[in-house]
C-alpha positions in Angstrom: -0.2 0.1 0.1 2.8 2.4 0.9 4.2 2.2 -2.6 0.9 2.7 -4.3 0.4 5.8 -2.1 4.1 6.8 -2.9 3.5 6.6 -6.5 -0.1 8.1 -6.3 1.5 11.0 -4.2 3.9 11.8 -6.8 1.3 12.0 -9.4 -0.9 14.3 -7.5 1.8 16.5 -6.6 3.0 16.8 -10.4 -0.9 17.4 -11.4 -1.0 20.0 -8.5 2.4 21.9 -9.4 3.8 21.0 -6.1 7.5 20.8 -6.5 8.6 19.2 -3.3 8.4 15.8 -2.1 4.9 15.1 -0.7 4.8 13.4 2.9 2.8 10.2 3.1 1.2 9.2 6.6 -0.3 6.0 7.6 -3.4 6.1 9.5 -4.1 2.5 9.5 -6.4 1.7 6.6 -6.3 5.2 5.5 -3.3 7.0 4.1 -2.8 11.1 3.9 -0.7 12.8 1.6 0.5 16.3 2.9 1.8 18.9 0.5 3.6 21.2 2.7 2.9 22.3 6.2 -0.9 22.7 6.3 -1.2 23.9 2.8 -3.2 20.7 1.5 -3.8 17.3 2.7 -5.6 14.6 0.5 -6.7 11.2 2.1 -7.0 7.9 0.0 -8.3 4.7 1.4 -7.5 1.2 -0.1 -9.2 -1.9 0.6 
């Protein structure tokens, strides 16, 4: 799951024009991807 989230985070960052490395945080079944300190957070859940 972490590999998928990391790949997805890079795709999302590219689509948003975010040039830094996004941070992927694991919250159990959900993953949050943060683009900067409080600027934007996206959550994705895989089964």
